[in-house]
N, C-alpha and C positions, 0 to 999 in steps of 0.2 A: 469622461463624462459623455454619455449621448447628447445628440445634437440636439439644438434649442431651438424654439419654432414660434414664429409671430413673439416675441417676451418671452415666453414661458421657460423659465429654469429648465436648463438641463440636468435628467437623471445621473446619479451614477453608470457608468460603462457596466459594471460589474452586476448589475440587478439583469441584463440582456445573457439570456443563457437557451440553448438548445437543452430539451430533457426527455426524458423515458417514462414513459405512461403505463400505466398498470398489464397490457397488454403486451409490452413489447415494442412499440411504435412509438417514433420519434413527435417533436412538436418542438415550437419556437415560443416561448415567453423572456416579454418585454415589459418594460413602462410603456405605460399611454403615450399619443401626441395627438395635439390637433389634427394634424392629418390625419387621422384615423377614425376621422367624423362617418364617413363612406362604409368603411369595412363595419362600424360602433352600428349603422342601419341595414345594412345588410345581412348583417349577425341578428340583432333583434327581429326582423322577419319571418326568421327562420325558427326561433324559440315558440314553445305552444303557449298558449294563451293560459295553463295549468302555471307551467316554469315561471312565465312573469308574474304571475297572480302572487305566487309564493313570494317572489322577489319582493315586492312593491306590497303586497296586501291590499289589492285593489284592480281592477280591468285597467290594463293599459296599453291597449292594440298599438299604440304607435307614441316614438319618443318626441316632444316639440324640438324646435331650435334652441331652446333655454337648455333642456335637457343633453342634450349634445354638445352643447359649450360645456356646462357643468361636469359631463363625464369625462369629455378629453382634455380639458383644459384644467391641470392639476399643476400643486407646487414644488411634488414629490417630497417634500418634508411633513407639512400635517394634513396632506390631501395626496396619499398615493394610489395608484391602478395599475396593476398587471394585466397585460390580454394574451391570451395564449391563440399561436396561430397556427395553422396545418393548408400545406398545398396555396399559402397565400392569403388566406379567409381566417376569420375571426370564430375561435370555438367557446370562448368563453372570455371571462373579465372579472377581475376579483379587484377590492377596494378596500381602504379603511382612510376612514376619516376622524380627524382628535378632536373630540366633543370637550377635553380636559387636558390639563398638563399632564403628561402618562398615561392617559386614559384615551383609546378610539376605537369606533363602531368600524365592524369588518361584513361584507357580504361579499355575494358572488353569483352569477348566471352563468350554468352550460349549457350549451345546446343541447336539447333533449338525444339527436344522434349519438351524439360522444358521452351521455352521461355512464355510471359506471365503470368509467376509466383511470378513475383516479385523481382526475384532473380538478375536481376542488383541493384536493390534500396537496397540491402542487401547490396551487395561488395561496393556500394557507400557512406555508411552509417559505415561501419566498416573500408572501408581506409579514408575516411576522419578522423575517432576520431584517426584511426590512425598515421595520418598525422598530429592533433593537440600536441599528443603528442610527436610529432618529431619535432616540432618546422614551418611546412608548414601553410601558411595562406591561399594560393590560389590553386586551381586548374585548369588546362587548359585544353580540349578535342578538337582533332580533329574529326569533323563525318563528312560524305558525305549527303548532304542536304537530299538526298530522304532515307534515316538512320531514318526515323520519331520516330522510335520506341527509340533509342538512346538518339535524341535530345528529348524527351518528360519525358526518365528517369533523367534525368538533370533536364529539368525544373520544373518536378514536385517536385524536393528534397525537394522544400523552399528555392534556394537558389537566389542569385539575380543574375541572369546568362547575361550575355552582350556577344554579339554574333559580329563578322565579318567574310566576305567571300572574299576568295583570291582564285584562281584559282581554282575553282572547290569546293573547303573544305571550310566547316563552320570552326570558331574557337568559342571555348563556353568559356567563362572566369566566375569566380566567386569564391565570399570569402568562406571559410570552416567556419568560425563562427556558434556557438550554437546557433543560433539565436532565437528566438518566432515561428518566422514561420515555419521555418526547422525541432523543435521538438516538434510543434504541428502537422504539416502533420508525423512524425515520429509518435509517437499516435495515430493517427487513421489509418495510414496502421496495427500499430501492436493488434487496437480495432476488427476492420476487418480479421485478419487473425485468432486470439483467440477464437472468435465469430464462424466463420467458422469451426473452428474444433470441440467444443463442438458441433454444429446443425448435426453434422453430426452422433452427440454419439445420439443424441434426436432423429432423425427424419430418422434412420436406417430404409431403406426398406427390407433389409436382415439382421439377423444374426443368426451363429453360435454359438452352445453350443458346445464348447470342452470340453470333459471326462462328456456328458452327460450320465447317468446311467438309465436299466430297475430298479435297484432296489427302493426300497420304502425309503421314509428317508436320500436320498444319497440329499451331493450338486448338481450332478449334474442331479440329476430326479426332483427334486424342482425347478430348473431355468429352466428345459423343460416346467414343470409344467405350473409355472407361466404367461411364454409369452405364452403361448398356452391358460389358462384356462380366462387368462385376455384378450385375441381376439385381441392381433398382431394383426395390419393390413397387415404387411410384412408378410414376410416370414420366417420361424424357420428353421435351418436345425443341424444334430445333428451329433455329430463327436464322435465315438466310434470304436476303432481299434477290437473292438471282438464282438460286435453286430450287426444285421443287420437291427434291427428295436429298437426304442425307444417313446415309449410315441405313439405307430403308425406312427410314423416319420419315412421314409428310415434312418437309419444311414452310414454316410462315414466314412471309415479308416482315412483320414484325409482333409484337409483346399480344398487341391489341387484338391482331388477328386467330389466335388460339383459341377454339371451342371452351377450354374447361379450366377452371382456377390457377393460378402459377401461386407456388408459395416461394421459391426463389430464383433467381437469375444469376448463372454462371457468365461473365460477360468478358469475347475474348476480341473485342475489337480495337481499332486504332483510337490511342487515350484521345485524338481531336473528337472523338461520334462519344466517347461513354457520354455526356451529359445529356445529349438527346435519348441515351438509353435509358436513364433515370425516370423523362421524363416517358417515355413510353412504360413504363415497371410502371409508374406511380398513377397513371392513368388504369393501370389493368389492378390494380391495388393488389402489387406482391408485395410479401413483407420486407425481404433480404436482399441482397446482389453481394456477390463472390466475383473482386476485377480481379481477371488475372492479370489484365491489361496493362503495360510499362509504359514508362513517358511521363512518368511524374514526379512525384519529388525528389527521386535519385537521381533527376536527370541534372537537377538545379534550381533555380530561381523561378524561370517560366514553368517546371513543372510544379512546384510547389505551388505557386499560384492555382495553376489547374486543379491540380489536387486537393485544396482551400476550395474551391469552388466547388468542387463533386463533393465532398461532403458536405457542406453547405446545402446545395440544393436537395441531395438524400436526404437530406435530416428534417429538410423543408415539408417535406411530403411523405414524413412519415417511417422512412428506410434505414433500416443497417445497414451498413457496409463492412465485407470483409477485404482485406489488401489496402489499394491497390498494389497493384506489381506482388503479387504471391503466388503460391502452387496449390492454395486449395484446401479441400474438407474434406474429413474420410470420417465415416460411423462405420465401425465392424460389425452395433447388430444386426442378427440375422432376420431381424422385425425391417432393418434399414437396408444391410449392403449398400451404404451409398461411398461412393470413390469418385466426388466432384472436385479432383484433383488433376496434375498433370502426369503424378508419378507413375510406371509402370508398377511399381512392387504396391499391392493389397495388405496390408500388415495383416500375420493372425487375429484372430480375439483374444483379448488380453483385458487386462484390470488396470490397467494405467491409461490417463487420458496426457496427449503431447501438447506444448505449445509452442511453435517457434514462431519466427520472424522470418528470415532467410530463407524466401523460396528455394535456392541452389542448396543450402544446406538442410532443409526437409529432406531432398531426393535421399543427399547422403543418410539422412537419421533414417528415413523409414528401411533404407538398405538393411542397415545395423541391427537395426530393430528386428528386421525379420531374419536375419542371420545368427538372431543370438536366440529368437524362439522365447522373446520377451512376450512380444502379442499386445494391443492395443484396444481400448475400447473407441475412442476419439480421435481425432490428432485434426490441429489447424495449425495452418502456415500463413498469418497475417499481416505478409509485406510489409509495405509502409508503416503499417497500424493506423489507418488515418482515422478509424472509427472503433469497431472494435479491434479489443485490447486483451493482455491477461487477466484482468480484473475482470473482464466481462466474464474468461473463460471460470476462473475460478468462483464466480456466481455460480453458477449451474453447475459444474463439477462438485461443488459442497453438497448437493442434492441425487448428484446423479449414480444411482444402487449399480451401476456397472462399472464407474470407474473407483480404484480403489487406492492409487495411489496417483500424484499430479505432478507431471513432468516440465519443468518451462524452462527454456532457452533463451534468454532474456538480453539482446543488444542495446535495450534501454527501458527508461520506466517513467510515462509520462508522465504519474504520480503517485511516487512513492506512498505517499501518507496513505494514502487510497487506499493501495496494495498493502500495506504495513498492516491497519484492521484488518481487510479481508482474509489474509492470508494469516492470519492470528487466529482467526475463529474458526476456518478451515481446518488450520494443521491440529486443532482439538481432535475432529473427527476422519483425519485421512492425512496422510504425511505428503509432502511436499518437496520436491528435489528441484533444486534451482542451479543453472551453470549462467554466468553473467561474463558476457563479453568486455573489456573494457572495464575489467576491474579496477585495472590502476591507475591506467590513463585518463579515468573518465569521460572516454572516446564515442559518439553517439556514430552510426553510419548515415550517409545519404538518404536522404530520405524519411527520417526519423528525426521529426521535428517536436524537439523540448529543451526546457530550457535550462540553463547549465547550473549544478547545482553545487553549492559553494561550501556544502559539507565535505568534509576530509573523508576518501576512499572509505577507511573504518570507521564511520560513521554509516554508510551503508551498508556494512559489513555485519555491524551490530543491530540494524533495522532488520534484518535477515534474521540474525538469529534472536531477538525478542519476539519476533513473530513465530517461532517454531519454524521454519525454513529449514532446510539441512540444504546447504550451499556445499557445493564442490568444484573442483577446478578444471576438470573436461569433462567431456560428453562420456567420454569413455566408465571416468569415473563415478558418472550421472547414472548412467547402466548400470555397473556393480552395484550400487544401490538400490536399484530399479528391481533389479531381478530378487534379491534378499524379500525387500520389502514386499512386494506383489505374490510372496510362495513360502513365504517365513513368518510365524508370528514374532513378536517384539518381544526383546530381553528383559529382563526384571533389574539387570544390572551387571555389574562390570568384569563377573568375576567369568573365565575363561576357559575349557577344557580342551585341550590339542588330542587329538588320536590321528597316531598315521603309522607308516611302514618304512619312513625314512626318518634316520638319524638330524640327516643333515638340515631336510625341509622343517621338521617337527624345530630345530632351534632357531630357524629362519623366521618360520611363524611364532615361536616366543620372542624373540628381538623385537616383531616388528608390532606386535601386541603390547609390548610395553612403552614403546615410542611412541602409541597413540595412546596413553591410557587405558588401558583395562589390566587387568591382575589373573594371570596364568595358576588357576588354581590347581589344574592337574594336569599333567602332559602325560599320554601315554604312548612307548614307543615300541611297537610291536616287531619287529625286525622284518625284512626285506619277503622273507618266507611267509609272513601271514595268510592267512585261510579267510573266508566272506565268514567263515563263524568265530574265528579270534575276531575281526572286527565286531559284528553282532553284539559279541559280549562286554568289549570295551565301552561301546559305544550306551550299551543298554543300562550298563555300568555310569559312565558320564551323565548321560539323562539323569538317572534318577539320585546324583548327587548335589544331596541340597545347598550345596556351597560351589555349584556352579550353575549358572544362566546362559549359557550356549557355548557351540561346538563348534570347533574346526578341524574337520577332516580329511587328511592327508595320505592321498592314493597314487602309488606311482609302481606299476607293473610290474614284475620280472617278464626275462624274457617269452616270446611265445605266449604272455596269457591274456585274452581278451578283456578280463577285469568286468565279465558280467555279473556272476556272481556277487562281488562286494558292491557292484552299482543295487541289484535288486536289496541288498541290505540298506546299505544307504537311503534308498526311495521308502523302502518300509518302515525307516526309523524316522525320516523326516515329516511322513504322514501323520506318524503318529504322536509323536513328540509334540509338547507345549513348550520345548524351549526349540530357538534358531537352532539351524545347522547348517553349516557352510562347509563349501570342498574346494579341493584342488585336484580335480579327479582325471585323470593320464593328460592334467595341462588343458581341457576342454576348457571352454569360453562361454556362457551363458548358462541355457539348460536344458542338457545334452538328453538328448532322446531317453537313455537308460534311465534318467535319473529322474525321469517328467511322472509325475501320480496319475493316471487318467482322471477326466474334468468333467463333470456331465451337463456343466455351463454350456460347453462347446467353445471355453478356454483352449491357449494353444499348449499350456504345462496346468495342472490343479493344483491344487491348496496343497504344501507338502512338499511338492515337487524341489528338488536341492541343486541351488544355484553351484554353476565352479567357478573357477579360475581361473586362469592359463598360471598366475604366477600367487603362491601362499600371501607374499605380502598383500596383493589387490583383495583377497579374500578378508583378511586379516583388516585393512581399511573398510570397506565395506560395512565390515560387524560396526567398529568403532561409530562411524557416523548414524547408525543405530541406534545403539547404545545412547547417546546424543541424543537422539530423538526422543528416544524414549523414557530417559533423565529428565529431558523438560515437559515431556506430558504429565511426570510424576511430582513436579516441583509446585508447592504450593505459591501464589501468585503476593500471597499476603497482603496485609491491608496496610493504608495510610494514615484513614480517618481519624485515629486517637492520634497519632504523631505530629497530625498537622493541625489540630484543634483550634491552636490561636491565629490563624493567618486571617487577614482581614484584607480581601482583593480587590472591594469596594475604595480603598484607603489607596490602594495598592495603584488601582486605575484612575483616582481623582488625581493622583502627586502625577502620575503619567501625563494625564491630557494637560496640565495646568503648566508644565514644565513645558511643554510642543505650544501650547498657546502662547505663551510670553515671549518663548523665543520665535516664535513662526517658521518655524521649521526641525529640522534636525539639531540635536544637542549632546553636547557631555554634561552630564547628572552633576551639581557642585557634591562639595561636602555633604551639605546641609541636606541635599534631596535625595542623594542616595544614601545617606544614616536614614530617611524618614520611608525610602522605599523598602531597603532591607528588613526594616521596624516592622512595616507592615506582613510581614511571611517572618517575621519570629529570629527573624538572625539580627543578632549586635553587632555592628562593626566599634572595634577597638576604636575608642576615642584619640583624634590627631587633630594637631595644631597647624595650619601651612605657617611660615615664616619666610621672610627675605631678608631679615636685619641679626643681626646677636641679639641685641637689645628686645627682637619679638621673642627669638630662641629664650631668652632669658626670662622672660615675661608667661612663657606658654608653661616652662618647668614649674615653676614656681604656683602656675594656676592649678597644674594637674598633683603638685604632692610631690614635685621628684624622680627619684628613682625612673628619669625615662632613657629616650635615647634619642639621636639625631638622624636622622638618614633623607637620604635623596633615592627621591621616586619616580623623575623622570624616566621614561621607556628605555632608552639608549645608557640608562646606567644599570638597571634592574637588571637587563639582561647582558650584564657585563660580569661573567664570574672573579675576574681578574682584579677589579675594582673593589676598593674597600667603603663599601658607599654609607655602612651604618655605623654609630661611633656610642656603643650602650655606657650604663652604668654612670647617670651623669645624676649629679646632687647636689653641686651648686653652681652657683653663678660661675665660677674659678673652671672646674668641670666642664659647663659648656663651654668658655670662649676657647677651651683647650681643643673641643671636638671643631666647635667653628670653623677656628684657623687652621685644623689641621685637614678637613674636607674640604675647604674651597681651594686649599692649597694640591690638593688631590686633584681636583675635578678641571677639568679644561675652561670649561665654560659653565661658575657657579651659580651664576645668575638665569640657566635655565634647570636647574638640576633639581626645582621642586622638590625643597629642604622641607618636613615634617617633624612635628616634635611629639612622642608618642607617651604614654605609660609602658615600663616596662613590662613584657609578657613573660609569663611561663614556661617553661621549655617543652619543646614540641617538636613532630617530625611536620615537617613543611609539606602544606598539600595545595594543590587548586583546585576550584571547581570552576569551569565555565559554559557558557550556554550561548546561541546565537540563534537568531531567527532567520531562517533556510526559504528562499522563494520556493523552493518546492518540497520541502522537507517538514516548513514551520518549525516550531523549537528542535532545539537539540542540546544534550547537556556531556561535559564531558567532566571526569574525573581524573588525579595523577600527583604523583609526587612532584610538588614545585623544584623548580632550577631548570639551570640547564642543561644542564646533561640529558634530562629528564625529558628537554623536549627537543633535542636534537636526534634522541633514540625513540623519539614518538610513543612514548609508554603512555597509553591513556584510554581511558577507558572511555567510549560513549553508548547513548541511548537515546529514546524519539520519544519525546514525554508525550502522553502521562504516564509516570512512573508508580509501581509500586513495591512495598516492599523489597521485594525479593530479587527486581531490578538495579537498587542500591547496593544490596547485599554484594551482588555479581561481581555491581562495578569495579567494589573496592578489592574483591579478592582476584578480581582478573587479571589486571594489572600485573606484571613482573616482578615490579620493584614493592610489592604487597607485604614481604615480610619484615620491610622497616614498619609495619605498621603491628605485627606480631611477634614485638620482643627479639628483634634481629640483633644476634649475638650479645644476647642478654638484655637490650634493651627494654623498656615500659613500655609492655602492654598499652594501645593508647586506646582510647573509650570508643570503640568501633561503634557503635550504636548513635554516638556525638556525630561522627561523620557522617551516618549512613542519613540521620536524618535533615544533615544539611542539605546533603545530594536532593533528597527529596526536596526540600523547600527550595532550593534551586528550582528545580525542574518546573514545578507546581509555580513559579514568579513567571517563568517562560512560555509556560503552557497557558496563563490567565493572561498574560499582556504579551498582545505581539509588537508593540511600537517599542520594545525593548529588543534595540536591533544587534545588541552584544552585553553581556554580563560576564565582569571579570572577578573571583575572588582568588586575587593571585597568591595570596600570601596568606594560609591559613595553618595555625600552629593546633596542632591534633595532638592533643595529651590526654593522660589515665585521669583527666579529671574530667573533659571536654575538651571544644573545641572554643580557637578565637580568632577572626576575620580580623586582622591586622593590616592588611591592603586590599583596595576593593577599588573595582571602575564601574559604569554603565553609561549605553549611548542609548539615543531613544531619538527615532525616527518616525515620519508621516507612514501611514499604512493607507495607501485608497482603499485596497479591499484587504478589511481585515476578517481573513483567513472564511468568506461567507460561505465556500465548499465545502467548511465542517456541517454544516447549518442547513441545507440545503442542498435537494439532488439535484446537480445538471452535469449535463457530458461535459466531457473537454472539450477546450475547444479546439475548432480544424487547424492543422498547421499552417504555419504563417500570420495567421490572426496574433494580433497583441495585444488582447484582454488576459485579464488573468484567468488561470485554469480554476 
């Protein structure tokens, strides 16, 4: 909770946030406080008479003391108000007042200078989410008919607005449910704002280098030289307090002294001086800063605090920040020629955008890109990733026509759920290739302040697959895949032809293809003496074959032969073919000069250029990754609406809220609560009766009509395969006595066994469906065959809800033990549709109810006639911030801030 003042109750802490406006600049939004009275008066004095009239429907030049108290003193329940701050000044205020249960009146006032920047939309989003948390279901707004801006604000929000007109005033009424339409429009606004903020960096027309130096081999001197020698198309200004000129440029003591506008500042001063630079840049109206300086979170706790203050200060003045401790940014567009980095290598023009975090690694990456002839459109090294992240770059690259392939080297993921949402959308338009360090250990480098992921590494891998991201293991493999995607078309399927002049390499290629799921439909061995004409005929035949989707060409030249004639054939075929062609040509790596197709757009290699790999296995592996992406693109999502039509989410929420209120905190749901919760989502829990004595067990058997089982359900027993903790086929009191005495004799502490009596179930394959609420991911769902051996081997499939039918189908089939569900060794094939529906229902439950911290259907019998859920458990816990970042736009918290992202 935020601090309370003068007896005013505190607002939830997660209601405070940094936000991005329509033009890509930042601001701060928070609940109003009594101490904001002076800010409110100053703000109101700057608002025009017309805007005041639109707000209050009458002339109101000044606020009375009573008005000030009424507007600043709210209870954050029935009367909620948010203000927007920029540079310490209030620039907007919005509020709602509950008029009757479930209904509130909403209103805004935005300073005239800042109208048109999307501020009212942001206020509406945050007020609507606050209202939903407080039980408000609909908003009312009274608006003058000629106040078109405000009317459009409500209509453009995606809510179902109903209007009425009475005595010269329009009344707009709309429910504030977070509908798909409203969330889709919010995501569109988020995309445009974040893309705009990055566009200002890459297309800056003027850059100030702060810390520019005359001394050789200094960071400031290298930055100026790279900008000037790289033929930057804009203006470069040097800022140095002790010199009159730097590298032939006039030097200014501070940014404010620069006569022209400054779009971006490149900062290379000691860490403790960077905050002063922020204030200098803010006064000048600079859009953003690239902070090369080190000495921040990568150095320890003191540096983390310094970094947190830096980000907070920059955002409070509307500035975005790349870094600190970064290499810089590059844009190879001939209209920009921007090398605002420390890299001595300026990569050639290409189709790939590259994002990485480590500055040192960034230099090595640029060197490797240059050596391969791959080429880049843009490059960002984000360093400690304190503000601008890979998510922002994805938003920009989605619309950037110069970028056809996205490359990501991720050392940490600050907001994986947002990454998943954006990446899934971008992947539908252009491929994303990612390397994730710390993939097994979940480790995070110094300087990257992110919360620990509770979900296992397999869940992160599943998130990438769901989003269509091509995840590779190494940088080398990333470049292998990138050079194929940048120059060749996508394959239509998995069928491959291999054409080469080496039998041994052809066999290697075939083995490699088989091992990665490709199907070799054609293999042509031309012999060591094959000519260019032989290659041309064989390649043309393979390309024309309707049973071939892609071609692998292998060429090892005889002695004293350059191979130029064969190279010309490969380049010609690659340029004309609508099927991908990859090669292992002379053991070359990248896109050799001989295999390049000229490009009129100035790229280092044109479309149709043929990538080459030193080893044929690398060529096949890269092709398999691209085939996987192409299959993902063509796989329909499927629909879940019909299968899940009987869900009662409201009943589930009431049950969870009641359980939390009754316990006053987190608790395990009892059998009745669990049965009701699952029933709300169309899941029937097999009836069971907890028992603690033989008499109770016999009574339970009679009540269930016998044909029952007695089993121990305690965790320490269910996980022990060596303990026979289930006794079946009980039909009489005597049978129950035998079972009771046998199990009590077998179990060391029978009083802790958790005995239950259940109706005997039909036979089936035991499966388990589990879900958790991860602090970073949100909901995570898993599926696997049930049993300790499966747990030991970690043979589970994971997905991040919400799921579609295709996700559930893939989960059932991708586990290694899936043949047990499909008639393994003559067994009966189970009802796969029922299993998939169960996964979808569990996923929907976890998606709807963040208070469910864990749900486990640990024993589900899947048979030919459906599924029976025999054993289940669930825990619920209070949630301070009920996923509000799903429903409002806000920037991640500065590192070190303990508020939820």
